[in-house]
Every structure is written in structure tokens, then in C-alpha cells.
C-alpha positions in Angstrom: 163.0 89.7 110.1 160.3 92.4 111.3 157.1 91.8 112.5 155.6 94.1 109.2 157.3 93.2 106.7 156.2 89.4 107.6 152.8 90.9 108.2 153.2 92.1 104.4 154.3 88.7 103.3 151.1 87.2 104.8 148.9 89.8 103.7 149.9 89.6 100.1 149.4 85.5 100.2 146.1 85.0 101.8 145.2 88.0 98.8 146.4 86.3 96.5 143.9 83.3 97.0 141.2 85.1 97.8 141.5 86.8 94.6 140.1 83.7 93.0 138.0 83.3 96.1 134.2 84.6 94.4 135.1 82.4 91.3 135.8 79.3 93.2 132.8 79.7 95.4 130.5 80.0 92.2 131.7 77.2 90.5 132.1 74.6 93.7 129.6 75.7 96.2 126.2 77.1 94.3 126.6 75.0 91.9 126.3 72.0 94.3 122.9 70.2 95.9 121.5 72.5 98.3 122.6 69.7 101.2 126.1 69.8 100.0 126.5 73.9 99.7 127.6 74.3 103.2 130.4 71.2 103.5 131.9 72.5 100.1 132.3 76.1 101.6 133.3 74.9 104.5 136.3 73.0 102.0 136.5 76.0 99.9 137.9 78.8 103.0 139.6 75.8 104.4 141.4 75.0 101.4 142.3 78.7 100.7 143.8 79.3 103.8 145.9 76.2 103.6 146.8 77.1 100.2 147.7 80.5 101.6 150.0 78.8 104.3 151.6 76.8 101.6 152.4 79.8 99.6 153.9 82.1 102.1 156.0 79.0 103.5 157.3 78.7 99.8 158.5 81.7 99.8 159.6 81.9 103.3 161.7 78.6 102.4 162.8 79.4 98.8 163.5 83.2 98.5 164.0 84.0 102.3 166.0 80.8 103.3 164.1 80.4 106.2 164.6 76.9 107.4 161.0 74.8 107.5 160.9 73.9 111.1 160.5 78.0 111.4 157.3 77.7 109.4 155.9 75.5 111.7 154.0 78.1 113.4 152.4 79.5 110.8 151.2 76.3 109.3 149.3 75.7 112.7 147.7 79.5 112.6 146.7 79.2 109.1 145.2 75.7 110.0 143.4 76.8 113.0 142.1 80.2 111.1 140.6 78.0 108.0 138.9 75.9 110.6 137.2 78.7 111.8 136.7 80.7 108.8 135.1 77.9 107.0 133.3 76.8 109.9 131.6 80.5 109.8 131.7 80.3 105.9 129.7 76.8 106.1 127.0 78.4 108.7 126.5 81.8 106.7 125.7 79.0 103.7 123.3 76.9 105.4 121.4 79.6 106.8 121.1 81.0 103.2 120.3 77.3 102.1 117.6 77.8 105.0 115.9 81.0 103.9 116.0 79.6 99.9 114.0 76.4 100.5 111.3 78.3 102.6 110.9 80.3 99.2 111.2 77.9 96.7 109.8 75.2 98.6 112.2 72.7 98.9 110.1 69.7 100.7 111.4 65.9 99.9 114.5 64.6 101.8 116.2 64.2 98.6 119.5 62.4 100.1 119.9 59.2 102.0 123.2 60.4 104.1 122.5 61.3 107.7 124.6 63.5 109.6 123.5 63.8 113.4 123.8 67.2 115.1 125.3 65.7 118.0 128.4 64.1 115.8 129.2 67.5 114.5 129.0 69.2 118.2 131.6 66.6 119.1 133.9 66.8 115.8 134.0 70.7 116.3 134.2 70.5 120.2 137.2 68.3 119.8 138.8 69.9 116.9 138.5 73.0 119.0 140.4 71.2 122.0 142.9 70.1 119.8 143.7 73.4 118.3 143.8 75.0 122.0 145.8 72.4 123.6 148.5 72.9 120.0 148.7 76.8 120.6 149.1 76.8 124.2 151.8 73.9 123.7 153.2 76.4 121.2 153.1 79.5 123.1 154.5 78.0 126.2 157.5 76.0 124.6 158.2 79.0 122.6 158.1 81.3 125.9 160.1 79.5 128.4 163.0 79.5 126.2 162.5 83.0 125.6 162.4 83.3 129.1 165.3 81.1 129.8 167.2 83.1 127.2 166.4 86.7 128.8 165.7 86.5 132.5 168.6 87.6 134.3 167.0 89.0 137.4 163.8 89.4 139.6 162.4 92.5 137.5 163.4 91.0 134.5 162.0 87.6 134.6 158.5 89.7 136.4 158.7 91.6 132.8 158.6 88.2 130.9 156.2 86.8 133.0 153.7 89.4 132.1 154.7 89.1 128.4 153.8 85.4 128.3 150.5 85.8 130.5 149.3 88.8 128.3 150.0 86.7 124.9 148.0 83.2 126.3 145.3 85.9 127.4 145.2 87.3 124.2 145.6 84.2 122.3 142.7 82.9 124.7 141.0 86.0 123.9 141.2 85.8 120.2 139.9 82.0 120.2 136.9 82.6 122.3 135.8 85.4 120.0 136.0 82.6 117.1 134.3 80.3 119.0 131.8 82.8 120.0 131.4 84.4 117.0 130.6 80.7 115.7 127.6 80.2 118.5 126.1 83.3 117.2 125.9 82.0 114.0 124.4 78.6 114.9 122.2 80.0 116.9 120.8 82.0 113.9 120.4 78.6 111.9 118.6 77.1 114.8 116.5 80.0 115.0 115.5 80.1 111.1 114.8 76.2 111.5 112.9 75.9 114.6 110.8 79.3 112.6 110.4 76.9 109.8 109.4 74.1 112.2 106.9 75.9 114.4 105.1 78.1 111.5 104.2 75.3 110.3 103.2 73.5 113.1 101.0 76.4 114.1 99.2 76.4 110.5 98.7 72.7 111.3 96.8 73.5 114.5 95.0 75.9 112.9 93.3 72.9 110.1 95.7 75.2 107.6 97.3 71.9 105.9 98.3 73.7 102.1 102.1 74.1 103.7 104.5 72.0 104.2 108.4 72.8 106.7 111.0 73.1 103.7 113.7 70.5 104.3 117.3 72.2 104.0 119.4 69.7 106.1 120.7 66.7 106.6 120.1 66.5 110.7 117.7 65.9 112.9 116.0 68.9 111.8 115.8 67.9 108.4 114.3 64.3 109.6 112.0 66.3 112.1 111.1 68.5 108.9 110.2 65.3 106.7 108.1 63.6 109.2 106.3 66.7 109.7 105.4 66.8 106.0 104.8 63.3 106.1 102.0 63.9 108.8 100.7 66.6 107.1 100.5 64.5 104.2 98.2 62.0 106.4 95.9 64.2 107.9 95.3 65.9 104.1 94.5 62.4 103.1 92.3 61.3 106.1 90.5 65.2 105.8 90.1 64.5 102.0 88.5 60.9 103.3 86.3 62.7 106.0 85.0 64.6 103.4 84.3 61.9 101.2 82.5 60.4 104.0 80.3 63.0 104.9 79.4 63.4 101.9 78.3 59.5 101.6 76.7 59.8 104.7 74.5 63.1 103.2 74.1 60.6 99.8 73.1 57.6 101.7 70.7 59.4 104.5 69.5 61.2 101.0 68.2 57.3 100.2 66.4 57.1 103.4 62.5 58.0 103.3 61.9 61.3 104.7 58.8 60.7 106.1 56.5 58.1 107.0 53.4 57.1 105.0 50.4 57.5 105.1 48.2 54.6 104.8 44.7 53.7 106.1 44.2 51.8 109.0 48.1 51.7 109.9 50.7 54.0 112.1 53.7 53.5 110.7 57.1 54.9 111.9 60.7 54.3 110.7 64.1 55.6 112.1 68.1 54.6 111.1 71.3 55.5 113.2 74.5 54.1 111.8 77.8 53.0 113.5 79.9 55.0 111.4 79.1 57.7 109.4 77.8 55.2 106.4 76.3 52.0 107.1 74.8 49.0 105.8 71.8 49.0 107.2 68.1 50.4 105.1 64.9 50.6 105.2 62.0 52.2 102.5 59.0 52.1 101.6 57.3 51.8 98.2 53.8 52.1 97.0 52.4 49.0 95.5 49.2 48.3 93.3 45.6 48.8 94.3 46.9 51.4 97.1 48.9 48.8 99.1 52.3 49.4 100.9 55.4 47.8 100.6 58.2 47.9 103.6 61.4 46.9 103.4 64.2 46.6 106.4 67.3 45.3 105.1 71.3 44.6 106.9 73.9 44.2 104.7 77.0 42.5 106.6 79.4 44.7 107.8 78.8 48.4 108.3 80.6 51.0 107.4 81.1 52.1 103.3 81.8 48.6 101.9 78.3 47.9 103.3 76.7 51.2 102.2 77.9 50.3 98.8 76.5 46.7 98.9 73.4 48.4 100.3 72.8 50.8 97.5 72.8 48.5 95.2 70.2 46.5 96.8 68.1 49.4 96.9 68.7 50.0 93.2 67.3 46.4 92.8 64.7 46.7 94.8 63.4 49.7 93.0 63.7 48.5 89.9 61.8 44.7 90.5 59.0 47.0 92.3 58.1 48.4 88.8 56.6 44.8 88.2 55.4 43.8 91.4 53.2 40.7 92.0 53.9 39.8 95.4 56.5 39.7 98.6 58.2 36.6 97.3 58.2 37.6 93.4 60.0 40.5 94.5 63.1 39.0 97.2 63.4 36.3 94.5 63.7 38.5 91.6 66.1 40.7 93.9 67.9 37.8 94.9 69.2 36.0 91.6 70.5 39.6 90.9 72.3 40.3 94.3 73.6 36.8 93.6 75.1 37.5 90.3 77.3 40.2 91.7 78.3 39.0 95.3 78.0 34.8 95.0 81.8 34.7 94.8 82.4 37.8 97.4 80.9 35.9 100.4 78.9 39.4 100.9 75.3 39.1 101.4 72.4 40.8 102.6 68.9 40.2 104.8 65.8 41.4 104.3 62.5 41.4 105.1 59.6 42.7 102.8 56.0 43.4 104.5 52.9 44.2 102.5 50.2 46.4 104.0 46.6 46.5 102.7 44.9 49.3 103.9 41.7 47.3 104.2 43.3 44.0 105.5 44.1 42.8 108.4 45.9 40.0 106.9 49.9 41.5 106.5 51.9 39.4 103.7 55.8 39.3 104.3 59.0 37.3 103.6 62.0 37.3 105.9 65.3 36.5 104.0 67.8 35.7 106.8 66.6 38.7 108.4 66.3 39.4 112.5 62.5 37.6 112.9 60.1 40.8 113.4 58.3 41.4 116.7 55.0 41.4 116.8 53.2 42.6 119.8 49.0 40.9 120.6 47.4 43.7 122.0 45.1 41.2 123.1 46.5 38.9 125.0 49.5 41.5 126.1 52.1 38.5 124.2 55.2 39.1 122.1 56.0 36.3 119.6 58.0 36.5 115.9 57.6 36.6 112.3 60.2 33.3 111.9 59.3 32.1 108.5 62.0 30.1 106.2 64.5 32.2 104.1 68.1 32.3 103.2 70.1 35.9 102.8 70.0 37.5 99.6 73.0 36.8 97.6 74.4 33.2 98.0 72.1 31.5 95.6 70.2 32.6 93.0 68.0 29.2 92.8 66.4 30.1 96.4 62.7 30.4 96.0 61.1 32.6 98.8 57.5 32.0 99.8 54.8 34.2 101.1 53.7 34.2 104.5 51.0 35.3 106.2 50.0 36.9 109.5 46.7 38.1 111.2 46.7 41.2 112.9 43.9 43.2 115.1 43.7 46.9 116.3 46.2 47.4 118.9 48.7 45.3 117.3 52.0 46.4 117.0 55.0 44.9 114.4 58.4 45.9 114.9 61.1 45.1 111.9 64.5 46.0 113.1 68.4 45.2 112.4 70.1 43.0 115.2 72.1 46.3 116.1 69.0 46.3 118.5 68.9 43.7 120.2 72.9 43.0 120.4 73.9 46.1 121.6 76.1 45.8 124.8 76.5 47.9 128.4 79.3 48.2 130.4 79.2 45.1 131.7 79.2 43.3 128.6 75.4 42.3 128.9 73.0 42.2 126.1 70.0 44.9 125.0 68.1 41.7 124.1 64.8 40.9 123.1 62.9 41.1 127.0 63.5 45.0 127.0 62.4 45.5 124.0 58.9 43.5 124.2 58.7 45.3 127.6 59.0 48.6 126.4 56.2 47.5 123.7 54.0 46.7 126.5 54.9 49.7 128.4 54.0 51.8 125.3 51.3 50.2 124.0 49.2 53.4 123.7 51.1 55.0 122.0 52.2 56.3 118.5 54.4 54.3 116.2 56.8 56.9 116.5 56.3 57.6 120.2 57.4 53.7 120.6 60.1 53.7 118.1 61.6 56.9 120.1 61.1 55.2 123.4 63.0 51.9 122.1 66.1 54.1 120.6 66.1 56.2 123.7 66.8 53.3 126.3 69.1 51.1 123.7 71.0 54.6 123.9 70.3 54.9 127.8 71.3 51.5 128.1 74.9 51.6 126.1 76.0 54.1 128.3 79.6 56.1 126.9 80.5 53.2 125.1 80.5 53.4 121.4 77.8 52.1 119.0 78.9 48.8 117.6 76.5 48.1 115.1 73.9 50.1 112.9 70.8 49.8 114.1 67.3 50.3 112.1 63.5 49.8 113.3 60.2 50.1 111.5 57.1 50.3 114.0 53.6 49.5 112.8 51.0 50.0 114.9 47.6 48.4 113.4 44.6 51.2 113.7 
């Protein structure tokens, strides 16, 4: 049979199957899930080539009466053609899916199937190697037989050898072109996947968390894209939480006094610094009957959002109870009843120190509810004592009755009401700041105003802590007797 006639038969066989190719691609490939489309594209192309091969073989066997053995080369050629055509079509379809996923926003990895790239490369390389070996075996076996039949002299042998070499080079060249085409096609897909990933990561680096990486494959790139999207969701949640904490911080800061009070015979200055954005420390000033001033310093257990919420509740009870104020003990008894009803079973509690200043008296009335004992610097004797009256923390026993305590003060005396965060600050050597340093600072700055004494203590605490993070909230109110 002439090569032209054989070529016509092969062309007719392929054209017959190609006439239904568009329908098959639309029906089988385009209607499938995006993760299955590239696989189905390969199968459709491969089956078309194989069907064409069997159609041609049937024609040759039934019509032309060729022996089946003579059609083996045709079958192998169609298998190889179907393999490379199918791979190329699969890569093209995958490229379309990647582009479509980026446009439609396919961000969720919907399938649990996972196909590693390394496995794909291994299968393709192994299959290509088998095909190359098979083709070479067929070529050499056929050409050796042909050489044996045609080789009669040196010139004919040389010509036959050249023909074999040219044929082998031609076949290898065709295979190299097919492989090179696959490499180019796959590199385009990789470029798309890399671009999708890097574009989103660049947006994330710039703070834009509105976009996500399209998940278009079931290989490592799909897994990386999915984890990147989870990371973006986590960052979104974190930024939302940080924004909420920032708002909470602003709200809590607005609950603290914006300026120090003015009361005859006393100089008062308050300060609060949280170790987190929100905290459980609190101080405030309250106008009381007869021109008196109430000073409250409280410390809820823990720190952060939970402590801040508890402290906000305590503040609300304080404001409500101050309206019917009679004395410090009565005020804390009322507050303790309310807090105990809310917190008795939760294990949360609050310490508080409440101090009453009278503008025309040198006697202080106060109550300590489990709070860090305030320091009393005596100007005349240059000594420091503590206000250590009895009293349990608020929120554990609503029946407990607090009792008023009295303390006489003189001009130049200093009262420091603070939280334990001042004294329990540690340095790099794990040493506590302690009471002695505070006592020395008060004595050293005894001639200064209350605000200056407060600032000196805060500055020294920060210097003592160094580069370590602040572990607890710090709050203090300094009262200097004028």
C-alpha cells in the first residue's frame, strides 16, 4: 500500500472521531467540576486517538485484509499521539480553569483528593521513557530486518545505515518537540499559579486582606493557596480583634479621670498604665456631700478584656452607690453585695481602696477591701507606714461588713494608693521593684508636687524594668497634704 493511501485512511479515521470532539468536550469536560476538567480533557483526547486507531485497524483488517500483526505500529503510534495530545489538552484546560478561578473567586478547596506534582512528573517521565524505548525498539527491529534484506554491497549498506540514522533522528526530533511543547504549556500554568499566589501575598504585605488566592488545582499549589487563604482569614480576625481592642482601650481610657481634682488642703494626682490594651486597674474621683472628695483605686483579678469588663461593672456599681453615700464602709458594703451576686460563683474578685478627703480636716476616712495597703509617708519623722485596715476582697461574701478606718495626716505628708503592679515589677535579674524603692522615691521627692512624685515613681519603674515587657497593670493615686 502506498504511503499516500495509508495517510488518507489515517486522516479519514481521525477526522471521523474529531467531528464529535467538540460535543464530547462540552458534554464530558466542561460540565464537570473544575478539579476534574483537566483529567477528563486528557481522557477524551486519548480515547479519541485510540478510537481512531481501532477504527483504522478494523478497516485494514476487514476491508484490506491486513494481518493484525502489521497494525501494531499504527496502534503504538496512536497511543503515543493520544498521550501527548491528551496531556497538552489537559494543560490547556487546566490553564483555563486557573484563569476562570481567579475571575470567579474559587477560594475553597472543595475536594479531599490530593494529587502531588511529583507523582504527576514521575508518571509522565516514566510513560515517556517507555514510549521512547518502545519506538526505538520497533524502529531498530524493523530497520535491522530491512538492512538484512537490502544490504548487498558497501554502498548500499552505508545508504541503509544513513536511512536508519535519519529515521531515528526524525523520530527523536518529533518526540523532543512534543516534550518541549508540554514543558512550555506546563510552564505557562506554573506562571499563572505563581502570579495568583504572589499578587495576593503582595496585597497582604501592603495590608489589603480583601482578596484571596484562587484554589484551582489539587496539587501543592492548591494546598498552598488554601493555607494562604486560612492565613488571610486569621489575619482578618486578628485585625478585627485588634480594632475591637483598640476601641475597648479608648472606651476604658475615657472612663478614667481626664484631670486631677481640686480640693482644699490636698494635692492629688492619678495615673494608670495597662500591660495589655485593656486592663483591670481603675481609679476615679467622686464628689461627696459637704465638699468632700472620694478617691477609689481598684484592681480586678487578671488583666486584659475579662478584667476590663469586670472593672467596668465595678465602676457602674460605684457610680450608682455614690448617689446615696454616707460613709466609705457603707459604700463598699453596698458595692460588695452587688458584685458578690454577679461573681460569687465565677471565682472573679476585685480589690479596692476607698479614701474620703475632707477639705477642712486632717483626718482621713478609708476602707481597704483586700487591696495593696497604701503607703503613708510622714513628713515630720521621715518614715513610711502602711494603711493596713481589715477587709476582704469584693465579690466573695456579700454578707461581709466593712468598717471605717481613720488616719490623721499633717502638712507635707504623702499618701500613695497603688496597685500591686508597681511593687511586683521585675527586672532582667528577676528582682522585684519592691516597697523600699518606692519609699525612697517618696522621701527623695517629698518637696515636689503630687504629679511630680507620681512621675518620678513611674519613670523609675520603667527604668528598672528595662526592655522587659510589662507583666501587670500599674495604677496609683498620689495625695500630698498641703
